[in-house]
LUMLUMVO-132044 format. One line per field, with one value per residue (C-alpha): residue number from 1; residue in three letters; x, z, y. Coordinates in steps of 0.2 Angstrom, whole numbers, plus 5000, padded with zeros to 4 digits. Each point is the difference from the previous one (the first is absolute). Layout:
N
num <- [NUM,...] $
residuo <- [ALA,...] $
px <- [X,...] $
pz <- [Z,...] $
py <- [Y,...] $
REM end
This chain:
432
num <- [1,2,3,4,5,6,7,8,9,10,11,12,13,14,15,16,17,18,19,20,21,22,23,24,25,26,27,28,29,30,31,32,33,34,35,36,37,38,39,40,41,42,43,44,45,46,47,48,49,50,51,52,53,54,55,56,57,58,59,60,61,62,63,64,65,66,67,68,69,70,71,72,73,74,75,76,77,78,79,80,81,82,83,84,85,86,87,88,89,90,91,92,93,94,95,96,97,98,99,100,101,102,103,104,105,106,107,108,109,110,111,112,113,114,115,116,117,118,119,120,121,122,123,124,125,126,127,128,129,130,131,132,133,134,135,136,137,138,139,140,141,142,143,144,145,146,147,148,149,150,151,152,153,154,155,156,157,158,159,160,161,162,163,164,165,166,167,168,169,170,171,172,173,174,175,176,177,178,179,180,181,182,183,184,185,186,187,188,189,190,191,192,193,194,195,196,197,198,199,200,201,202,203,204,205,206,207,208,209,210,211,212,213,214,215,216,217,218,219,220,221,222,223,224,225,226,227,228,229,230,231,232,233,234,235,236,237,238,239,240,241,242,243,244,245,246,247,248,249,250,251,252,253,254,255,256,257,258,259,260,261,262,263,264,265,266,267,268,269,270,271,272,273,274,275,276,277,278,279,280,281,282,283,284,285,286,287,288,289,290,291,292,293,294,295,296,297,298,299,300,301,302,303,304,305,306,307,308,309,310,311,312,313,314,315,316,317,318,319,320,321,322,323,324,325,326,327,328,329,330,331,332,333,334,335,336,337,338,339,340,341,342,343,344,345,346,347,348,349,350,351,352,353,354,355,356,357,358,359,360,361,362,363,364,365,366,367,368,369,370,371,372,373,374,375,376,377,378,379,380,381,382,383,384,385,386,387,388,389,390,391,392,393,394,395,396,397,398,399,400,401,402,403,404,405,406,407,408,409,410,411,412,413,414,415,416,417,418,419,420,421,422,423,424,425,426,427,428,429,430,431,432] $
residuo <- [MET,GLY,GLY,ASN,LEU,ALA,GLY,ARG,LEU,LEU,SER,ARG,ARG,PHE,PRO,LYS,SER,GLU,ARG,GLU,LEU,VAL,VAL,GLY,SER,LEU,SER,THR,SER,MET,LEU,ALA,GLU,ARG,PHE,GLY,THR,PRO,CYS,TYR,VAL,PHE,ASP,ALA,ALA,ILE,LEU,ARG,GLU,ARG,ILE,ALA,ALA,VAL,ARG,ALA,ALA,LEU,GLY,GLU,ARG,VAL,GLY,VAL,LEU,PHE,ALA,LEU,LYS,ALA,ASN,PRO,ASN,ALA,ALA,ILE,ALA,GLN,LEU,LEU,HIS,GLN,GLY,GLY,ALA,GLY,ALA,GLU,VAL,ALA,SER,GLY,GLY,GLU,ILE,LEU,ILE,ALA,ARG,ARG,ALA,GLY,VAL,PRO,GLY,ASP,GLN,MET,GLN,PHE,ALA,GLY,PRO,GLY,LYS,ASP,ALA,GLU,GLU,LEU,ALA,ILE,ALA,LEU,GLU,HIS,GLY,VAL,LEU,LEU,ASN,VAL,GLU,SER,LEU,ALA,GLU,LEU,ARG,ALA,VAL,ASN,ALA,ALA,ALA,VAL,GLU,GLY,GLY,THR,GLN,ALA,ARG,VAL,ALA,LEU,ARG,VAL,ASN,PRO,PRO,ALA,SER,LEU,THR,GLY,SER,ARG,MET,ARG,MET,SER,GLY,GLY,SER,ALA,LYS,PHE,GLY,ILE,ASP,ALA,GLU,VAL,LEU,GLU,GLU,VAL,ALA,ARG,THR,ALA,GLU,SER,MET,ASP,SER,VAL,ARG,LEU,GLU,GLY,LEU,HIS,THR,TYR,ALA,GLY,THR,GLN,THR,PHE,ASP,HIS,GLU,GLY,TRP,LEU,ALA,ASN,ALA,ARG,PHE,LEU,ILE,GLU,GLN,ALA,GLU,ALA,VAL,GLU,ALA,SER,LEU,GLY,ARG,PRO,LEU,THR,SER,LEU,ASN,PHE,GLY,GLY,GLY,PHE,GLY,VAL,PRO,VAL,PHE,ASP,LYS,ASP,ALA,GLU,PHE,ASP,LEU,GLU,ALA,ALA,GLY,ARG,GLY,LEU,GLN,GLU,LEU,ILE,ALA,GLU,SER,GLU,ARG,ARG,HIS,PHE,VAL,GLU,LEU,GLY,ARG,TYR,LEU,VAL,ALA,GLU,ALA,GLY,VAL,TYR,LEU,THR,ARG,VAL,THR,TYR,VAL,LYS,GLU,SER,HIS,GLY,LYS,ARG,PHE,ALA,ILE,LEU,ASP,GLY,GLY,MET,HIS,GLN,HIS,ALA,ALA,ALA,ALA,GLY,MET,GLY,THR,VAL,ILE,ARG,ARG,PRO,PHE,PRO,MET,VAL,ARG,ALA,SER,GLN,LEU,ASP,ALA,ALA,PRO,SER,GLU,SER,GLU,CYS,VAL,LEU,GLY,GLY,PRO,LEU,CYS,THR,PRO,ALA,ASP,VAL,PHE,PRO,THR,ALA,ALA,GLY,LEU,GLY,ASP,VAL,ALA,ALA,GLY,GLU,LEU,VAL,ALA,PHE,LEU,SER,SER,GLY,ALA,TYR,GLY,LEU,THR,PHE,SER,ASN,VAL,LEU,PHE,LEU,GLY,HIS,PRO,THR,PRO,PRO,GLU,LEU,LEU,VAL,ASP,GLY,ASP,ASP,VAL,HIS,VAL,ILE,ARG,GLU,GLY,GLY,ARG,PRO,GLU,ASP,ALA,LEU,ARG,GLY,GLN,ARG,LEU,PRO,GLY,GLU] $
px <- [5000,5015,5006,4994,4993,4990,4993,4994,4993,4990,4993,4996,4995,4994,4992,4990,5015,5005,5005,5000,5001,4983,4997,4983,4990,5008,5014,5016,4998,4983,5006,5015,4989,4987,5012,5016,5018,5009,4987,4999,4986,4994,4989,4987,4997,5018,5000,4985,5007,5016,4992,4988,5014,5011,4986,4995,5018,5004,4983,4987,5011,5012,4995,5007,5007,5003,5017,4995,5018,4999,4986,4993,4984,4984,4990,5012,5000,4981,4998,5011,4992,4984,5008,5004,5017,5005,5014,5018,5006,5016,4996,4986,4995,4998,4989,4989,5000,4994,4987,4994,4999,4989,5012,4996,5015,4999,5003,5017,5018,5013,5018,5015,5016,4997,4982,4999,4988,4987,4999,4998,4987,4991,5002,4994,4985,4994,5005,5013,5012,5018,5014,5013,5018,5011,5000,5002,4985,4989,5003,4995,4984,4997,5002,4988,4987,5002,4998,4985,4991,4999,5009,5011,4998,5017,5010,5019,5009,5013,5017,5005,5019,5002,4994,4986,5005,4994,4996,5006,4999,5004,4993,5006,5015,5014,5001,4984,4990,4984,4994,5005,5015,4993,5013,4992,4982,4995,5006,4992,4983,5002,5002,4985,4990,5005,4992,4983,4996,5007,4990,5013,4989,5014,5015,5004,5014,5005,5015,5002,4991,4999,5002,4999,5004,4984,5010,5011,4985,4992,5015,4999,4981,5005,5014,4987,4989,5014,5004,4981,5001,5015,4992,4984,5011,5008,4984,4990,4986,4996,5002,4985,5008,5014,5004,5012,5004,4999,5011,4994,5010,4992,5009,5007,5014,5000,5010,4990,4991,4982,4997,4991,4985,4991,5015,5003,4981,5001,5015,4994,4983,5010,5010,4985,4989,5001,5000,4986,5009,4994,5013,5004,5009,5004,5002,5003,5008,4993,4982,5002,5015,4993,4984,5008,5007,5010,4995,5011,5002,5015,5003,5015,5012,5018,5016,5017,5016,4990,4988,4982,4991,4982,4996,4984,4989,5002,5016,5009,4992,4983,5006,5017,4999,4999,5016,5009,4999,5003,5009,5018,4998,4989,4990,4984,4982,4988,4995,4990,4996,4982,4993,5010,5000,5001,5015,5014,5016,5014,5019,5003,5004,4988,5003,4985,5003,4990,4998,5011,5017,5010,5009,4992,4983,5002,4990,5009,4991,4994,5009,4990,4988,5002,5001,4988,4993,4995,4983,5000,4994,5012,4994,5010,4990,5002,4999,4986,5012,5014,4995,4996,5002,5017,5006,5009,4984,5006,5016,4999,4982,4991,4981,4997,4990,4983,4995,4985,4990,4992,4986,4994,4992,5002,5015,5001,5013,5007,5014,4999,5015,5010,5002,5016,4995,5001,5019,4996,4989,5006,5013,5001,5012,5007,4987,4985] $
pz <- [5000,4998,5018,5018,5001,4984,5007,5017,4989,4989,5015,5011,4987,4984,5008,4985,4990,4996,4982,4996,5009,5004,5006,5009,4990,4983,4992,4994,4983,4997,5006,4989,4986,5002,5005,4992,5009,5008,5012,5019,5009,5018,5011,5009,5014,5005,5001,5011,5011,5002,5006,5011,5008,5003,5008,5012,5005,5003,5008,4998,5007,4986,4982,4985,4986,4983,4993,4981,4995,5001,4988,4993,4992,5005,5000,5012,5011,5000,5006,5014,5005,5000,5012,5012,4993,4997,4989,5002,4985,4993,4986,4993,4988,5013,5010,4984,4998,5018,4998,4984,5012,5012,5013,5008,5002,5019,4999,4990,5007,4988,5002,4989,5002,4984,5000,4986,5001,4989,5010,5015,4993,4995,5018,5008,4989,5005,5019,4999,5016,4994,5008,5000,4997,5003,5007,4982,4996,5015,4994,4982,5007,5010,4985,4990,5013,5002,4980,5000,5014,5011,5015,4996,5010,5004,5009,5002,4994,5011,4995,5015,5004,4998,4986,5001,5003,4989,4985,4983,4994,5014,4998,5016,5012,4999,4985,4989,4987,5009,5015,5013,5012,5017,5007,4993,5000,5015,4992,4983,5010,5009,4983,4993,5015,4996,4983,4999,4983,5008,5012,5007,5003,5004,4995,4986,4998,4987,5004,4987,4990,4998,5019,5007,5017,5009,5016,4991,4992,5018,5006,4987,5004,5018,4995,4991,5016,5010,4987,5001,5018,4999,4987,5010,5015,4989,4993,5015,4992,4994,4982,4992,4987,4999,4984,5004,4982,4993,4990,5007,4991,4986,4995,4982,5001,5005,5017,5005,5016,5004,5009,5016,4998,5015,5012,4992,5003,5018,5003,4992,5009,5017,4995,4997,5013,5011,4984,4994,4984,4983,4994,4982,4992,4981,4989,4982,4996,5015,4994,4981,4996,5002,4990,4984,4986,4984,4987,4985,4985,4993,4982,4995,5007,4995,5005,5002,5006,5010,5009,4995,4998,5001,4993,5007,4993,5016,5008,5012,4991,5008,5016,5005,5017,4994,4990,5015,4999,5017,5008,5003,4998,4985,5006,4992,5003,5003,4983,4993,4984,5001,4988,5006,5019,5001,4989,5008,5006,4988,5003,4984,5000,4991,5000,4998,4990,4994,4982,5003,4991,5016,5010,5016,4994,5009,5014,5013,4998,5013,5003,4992,4990,4986,4981,4996,4982,4987,5003,5018,5014,5013,5015,5013,5016,5014,4986,5007,5007,4990,4984,4984,5007,5008,4983,4985,4990,4987,4995,4983,4996,5004,5004,5020,5005,5006,5019,5004,5016,5003,5012,5002,4982,4995,4991,4998,4989,5013,4988,4982,4990,4989,4981,4989,4996,5018,4997,4992,5013,5005,4987,4988,4986,4999,4993,5004] $
py <- [5000,5011,5001,4999,5017,4998,4984,5009,5014,4988,4991,5014,5015,4989,4985,4995,4998,4982,4997,5017,5017,5007,5018,5002,4988,5002,4991,5009,4992,5007,5017,4999,4995,5014,5014,4995,5000,5007,5006,5004,4991,5005,4989,5011,4986,5000,5019,5000,4986,5010,5017,4991,4989,5017,5010,4985,4998,5018,5005,5013,5013,4999,5007,4991,5010,4992,5006,5002,5000,4981,4999,5017,4993,5009,4983,4992,5016,5000,4982,5002,5016,4991,4988,5015,5006,5019,5004,5005,5009,5006,5012,5012,4986,4988,5012,4999,4982,4999,5013,4989,4985,5009,5004,5017,5012,5000,4981,5002,5004,5007,4994,5004,5012,5010,5005,5015,5015,4992,4984,5011,5010,4983,4993,5017,5000,4983,5001,4987,4999,5004,4990,5014,4994,5015,5017,5007,4990,5007,5017,4996,4992,5015,5011,4990,5000,5019,5002,4989,5008,4984,4991,4985,4984,4994,4986,5000,4984,4996,4992,4989,5000,4981,4989,4989,4981,4986,5011,4996,5018,5013,5016,5010,5000,5012,5011,4999,5009,4995,5009,5012,4994,4996,5012,5015,4994,5011,5015,4997,4996,5017,5008,4992,5005,5018,5000,5006,4990,4984,4988,4988,4985,4986,4990,4987,4987,4988,4991,4986,4988,4981,4998,4983,5004,5005,5004,5013,5008,5001,5008,5013,5003,5002,5013,5010,5001,5005,5014,5006,5001,5011,5011,5001,5006,5013,5007,4999,4991,4983,4993,4991,4989,4987,4991,4985,4996,4982,4990,4983,4987,4989,4983,5002,4988,4981,5004,5015,4999,5005,5016,4997,5012,4993,5004,5017,5004,4995,5010,5015,4999,4999,5015,5012,4992,5017,5012,5011,5004,4994,4986,4994,4987,5001,4984,4997,4984,4991,5003,4997,4990,4982,5004,5004,4989,5004,4989,4997,4988,4992,5006,4990,4987,4999,4990,5009,4991,4988,5012,5001,5017,5003,5017,5008,5014,5010,5006,5012,5015,4994,4991,5007,4993,4982,5004,5005,5019,5008,4985,4997,4981,4994,4986,4992,5006,4986,4994,4985,4992,5008,4987,4984,5002,4981,4999,4990,5011,4999,5000,5009,5018,5012,5018,5012,5015,5014,5008,5014,5002,5002,4987,5007,4993,4984,4993,4990,4984,4988,4984,4985,5011,4987,5000,5013,4999,5013,5006,4995,5013,5005,5010,5010,5000,5014,5012,5011,5013,5010,4992,5010,5018,4996,4994,5009,4999,5012,4990,4994,5005,4985,5001,5000,4984,5001,4999,4988,4999,4983,4999,4982,4996,5019,5008,5019,5009,5013,5006,4999,4992,5011,5000,5002,5017,5006,5001,5017,5006,5018,5002,5014,5005,5017,5012,4990] $
REM end
């Protein structure tokens, strides 16, 4: 089945799959025949299950924000919002996507170290809470609020002095482009308090992503609470909001552990038991990764110096994460022979390559995947996060794949597939 993790994902997330991969109640062979390949397929039931599990574990006193950067599709955001999630956004465009999904502005928080004037104007128009990442940005927010004749809702993003343990990608500790150093936090908070067009509501942190150590994550949450108490003492008033970030780890490679959601939830509830503030956790990958499949078809098979190559119709330009972008060590994503799940594992090596004319367009291949044949479907699991929009889709002018949402027996096209002529979109010759 393409590796231990792939087998676990099939049994846990796609239990109707026997001889072939079934998403919801629909076979991937039918989806490929009807909509073509490559394509992304998302399972609505898994998305509902994930948001419900997170809300149950964290408790009713913790609001959950869906981090749109993981999968900025309005239909995905809408489904999660219907399950109780607000939105964490990182651009003006993501604010508009979240609004299209029905998320009110006052249920959004905006993080990012380089918010420009247009984005600030959009955020202020919709009443979005701005997680401010520097003193310079705070001044820009105040100026934008003065110009717009409104008052900005802000929280200060804290850069802890130490990195988060157990995190695959650390985004804090020491010198960092994210957040305000803890050592000057109280000073910046007092500056915010002096601004008539700024209303300081709370603090925010995001120390790292793909965190598998729940104790390390809770230690960072405890640190944020301590910082909040210090700021409150400095200001002489309570803060009303704390955002602990997210980054809960999702197994993507065979040796990855499971993040202990229940333990993290119990620990967080204990930390905030005496607090009257509003509390938030922002999650992207954890909510959507396992709900998604990147479905491709083998176009050609060739032999070269003893190695077998299967050329897929999809590549790194559409699923850069599966090709190893952003990782130091390139390891195989969970992948399966979607139309032949019961095929016996093979000892022969088969290299999966995409259609691009670059040697980078090769997927690290799971051991025992087998001798895939031309016309066969290959599916990359755990592809609901950082898939299409994380990838270099403009490279070589290939059409973008459609995105499909399967809900039981129903399937909806939630992003239309592209066409070859899209390569010319927005281009103009001199004089035109």
